[in-house]
N, C-alpha and C positions, 0 to 999 in steps of 0.2 A: 572639615579638615581631613585631607586625604593622607593615607598611610604611605610611608616611604616604600619605593620599589624594592622588592627582595626581602622585605621584613617578614618573619614567620607569622603565619596566621594561627591564632590560638584555636585549638580543637576542644570540642565539648567533652567533658568527662562524665562517664556513666557510672552509677554505683555498681559495685560487684554483686553478682547474683549469689544469694545464699546457697550453701552446699546442698541443703535438703530440697531446693527447688530446681536443681539441675536435672534435666531429663535423663542423662546417662546414669547419674547416681541413683535416681529414683527407680530406673529400670533394674539396676543391679540389686537394690534392696528388695524390690518386689519378687525377683527371681529367687533370692535367698530365702525369703519368707515362704514362697511356694514350695521350695525344696524341703524346708523344715516341716511344713504341714504334711507333705506327702510322706516323708520319712516317719513322722509321728503316726500317721494312719497305718503305714506298713508295719511299724513296730507293734501297734495295738492289735492288728490282725494276727501277726505271728504269735504274740503272747496269748491271744484268745484261743488260737488253734492248739497251741502247746498245752494250755490249761485243759481244754476239752479232751485232748488225747490222753493226758495223764489221768483225768477223771474216769475215762472209759477204759483205762489200763491197756491202751494200744501202744505198741512199741514204736519208737521213732528212730530215724537214722537209716543208714544204708547197710546195716549188718546182714539183712536178708539176701544181699547180692551173692554171697557165697554159700547159701543154704541149698541143699539138694532139692531139685525141683519136684521130682516124683510124678510127673505127668508126661505123656507122650505127645509128640508133634507129628502130624501126618506128612509134612514136607520139610526137609532140612537140607540146606546146601552145605553145611559143615557137620562134622560128627556130633551126634547128640544121643544121650541115653537118659531115660527117665530115672534110673537108679544111680547114675554116676554124675550127671550134669547138674549144674546149679541154675538158679534163677538168672544169674548174669549170662550164662551160656544161652538160656532161652531167649534173653533179650537180643543177643546177636543173631540168633536164628530168625526171630521175627523181623529184625531190621534188614537182614539180607533178603528175606522173602519180599519185603516191601520194596526194596531197591530193585529187585529183579522185575517185579511187575511195573514199577515206574519207568525204568529204562526201556524195557521192551515196549511198553505202552506208548512212550514218547516217540520211539522210532516208527512204530506202525501208524500211529495217529498222524505223524508228520507226512509220511508217504501218502497215506489215504487222503489227508486233508488237502495236500497240494494237488493231487490228481482231481479231486472233486472241485476244488476252487478254480482250477484251470478249465475243467469241464463246464462249469457254469457260464463261462464266456465263450464256449465253443460255438462255431457257426452252424454246427449240426443241431437242428431243432430238438430232436429226440434226446441227444446227450445232454443238452443244456437243461431240458425240462426234468429229466431223470435226476440229474445232480441237484437241481433246485428242490425237487420233491424230497430227496434224501435229507437235505439240510433242514427243511421245514419240519419234516417228520421227527427226526432224531432230536433236534433242539427243543421241541415242545413236549417231550415225554421225559418225566423225571428219571434220573440216572438209576436210582434204586429199583424202579420198576423194570428198567431194561436189564439190570443184573439178574433180577428174579426171573425174567423171561428167559434169558439165555441159560440159566442154571436149571430151572424147573421144567420149562416147556420144551427146551431143545436138548440139553445134555442128559437130563434124567429120563427123557423119553427114548433113549437108545436101548438096544437089547441088553439083557442081563448077561452075566458071565457065561452061562451055559450056552447061550446063543450069540456069543461074541462075533463081531465081524472080523474076519481074517484079512489082514492087509498085506500087500506085496512086500516082500523082504523080511517077513517073520514077525509082524506086529499084530496087535489085537485092539479093537475098539468096542467099548461097552459103556454102560452107565456108571461104571466105577472109574473110568478114565481111559486114557490112551497109553498103550503099552508098546514100547519100541525097543529095538536092539540097543543095548547100552555099550558105547565104545569105551574100551579100556586102553588108554594111551599111556605107554611107558615113556618117561622123559618129556611128557607134555608140559610140565611146569617150566622147564628151561626154555622151551619153544615159545610158550606164552609170554614169558618175560622178554624174550628177544623180539616178539611181535610188538609189544608195547614200546620197546626201544625204537623199533623201526617207525612206528606211528609218530613218536615224538620227534624223530629225525625228519620225517616228512613235514610235520607241522613247522618245525624250525626252518626247513628249506623254503616252505611257502612264505613265511614271514620275511626271510632274507631276500627272496626273489622279488617281493613287492618293493623292496628298497633298491636292489641292484638291477634286477631284470636281465641277468646275463644269459638266461636260457630261452628267452622269448616267451610267447604265449601259445605256441602250437604244441605239436606232439612231443617235442623234446622235453618240455617241462613235465608233461604227464608221464613220460617214460622214466624220468629221474625220480618222480614221486613214487611210482609203482615199484621201482627197484629199491628205493629206500625202505619201503614197507615190507617187501617180500624177501630181500636178500638176507637180513639178519636172522629171521627164523629158519630159512632154508639152510644157511651155514650152520646154525646151532643144531638143527636136526641131523645134519650130516656128521657133525663132530660127536654129539652125544649119543646118537643112535635112538631112533624112535620106533617103538613097536606098537601095533594096533591090533587089538583083539575085541571081539564082540560077544557080549553076554545076551543071549536071546531069551525072551520071555517064554515060559513053558506053561501050557494050560493044565491046571489041576482040576480036581473034582469040584472044589468050592472056591478056588482062588487061582490067581496067576502068579507064578513065582519067577523071579529074575527079571532082567530087562530094566528099561528106564520107564518109570511110571509118571505120566502127566495127569495131575488131578483134574477132575471136571471143575472144581472150584477155581483153580488157577486159570483154566481156559475161559470160563464164564467171566471172571473178573477182567482178564486181559482183553477179551473181545469187547466186552461192554465199555470199558474205559477208552479203548482205542477208537471205537466207532463214535461214541458220544463226543469225545474231544475233537475228532476229525471234523465233525460238523461245524464246530466253532472255528477251527483252523481254516476250513474252506472259506468261510466268510472273510477272515482276515486276509487270506490270499487273494480273494476276489477284489477286496478293497485296495490292496496294494497294487494289483495289476491295473486297476482302473485309475489309480493315482498317477501312473506314468503318462506323460503327455502323448496324445495320439500321433504327434509328429514323429516320435521315436519309432512307432510301428511303420509309418509311411517311409521313413528314412531306411529302415531295415529292408522293406520291400523294394525300394529304389536300388539298393545294393544287390538285389537278386537273392536275398535270403528267403527261404520258405518259412512257413509259420512256426514249425518246430524249432529250427535253429534260431529264428528271431526271438522266440520266447526264451530259449536257453542262454543266448549270448547277449541279448540287448534288453529285453523287457524284465525278466525275472531278476537279474542283478540290480537293476535300478529299483524294482519294487521291494526288494528285501529291506531297504531302509524304512519302509512303511510297515512291512510285515513283522519284523522282529519284535518290536515292543508288545503288540497283542499276542504274539506267539509265545513270548515269555510268560505272560499271564496264564495261557492255556497249559503250559508245562507245569506251572505251579499248581493249577487247579487239578490236573491229572494226578499229581503226586499226593495232594491232600485228599482227593476223592477216593484214593485207594483204601482209605480207612473204612469205606463202606463194605470192605471184604468181610467184616464181622457178620453181615446179614446173610451171607451164603456159606460161612464156615471156612473161609480160606485163612490159614494161619499167618497173618501178617503181624506187624508190630502191635497194633491196637488189640487184635484178637488174643494174642499170646500174653503181652505184657500188661496192657491196661485191662484185660479181661481176666485171664486165668491167674496170672501172678498177683494181681491186685486182690482177687477174691481169696487166694490162699494165704497171703501175708496180711491183708487188711491195712497195709500202709499206702493209703490212697494218695496222700500228699506227695510223697517221694516218687511214686510210680507215675503219677500224672505230670509232675514237673519234668521228669526225665523224658517222657514221651513228647511233651510240648517242646522241650529244648531240641529234641531230635528233628522234629518237623520244621522248627524254626531254622536250624542249621542247614537242612537240606534245601529249604526255600532260598535262604541267603546265598548258598553256594550256587544254586541254579541261576539266580538273578545276576550274580557276579560273572558267571561264565557267559551268559547271554549278553550282558552289558559289554563285556570285552569283545565278543563277536560283533556286536552292533558297531562298536567304535572301529573295529578292524575293517569292516566293509564300507564304512562311511568315508567318502573321499575327503581329503583335507581341504579346508577353505583357502581360497586364493585371495 
């Protein structure tokens, strides 16, 4: 017997799945249980550490931050005194010394790495082999050994103070460092702020130009960028008035007084980090250049571009999308490798805070946690900046 046309067809009914058998519910339960277990383990660890510290009569907390340090630091970018400054002030001195090495090292390693990476693909046989040999040599020697080489075998082998090498302009070079005339700039703070404002304006103009493109891609855009950077500090210097005087180093009987002293520990660390990191950056650059299709080079040649302009205008901009991610890793490695400064006595954050301050106060937990948090913050900030740059240079999908 057939059913009437248009009659509803009965559907099969399935039993409802129990709540505890639903995958989403089970996933939430498992995550909650895991979080509780991790929290319990963390609480047990903290309680155990607190009990052991109390048993050993070791103070806890951050009260040591405002205690007078009582030790000297060989290089300080801000005012510091062993008798008047605190452990907190010593922390900022070490942090600034670390940032100084990291920033200068990143700049030098990037320049050197790009030159060597491009040189590895040079059509000149000698240049290509020299660059390749540099990369293979530097990458396969531990960084610590390279730092010790630059410090002990190169810089410490320089003449002593009595036989210092006199440099043109009133400087001296010996095994205690490089002594240069120290410029004393009056009103330099306002000019520096104006320069930062000009750089910010230039960056904003570049971002706006990418959207509007009103100034073209030739010399007019470059001229506007240069004016935005230079005009604010020039106007500020004219209004405020800038005076420049030099404090020259003077040779004494046992020491050199005055001037700007560049420590051999700083030079050894900076040179070692820059050269070591440049070898890895060079390989990233070489890989990025080789990732660009060969047809792009041929097209640039067909347009009449020489090899240099073709690299600068066609090849390198496309290769940057491949170069930036491993470049970010090398920047992070350079910053973290700066902690090896303790091996040659450079007063960075690890040497001052995790070394001297920790030994004087005995508060290892607080000191180590602060140091770890600093390096984590620097790494995250560097990654965020490089990710923004990578997104900025990557063309939008069509």
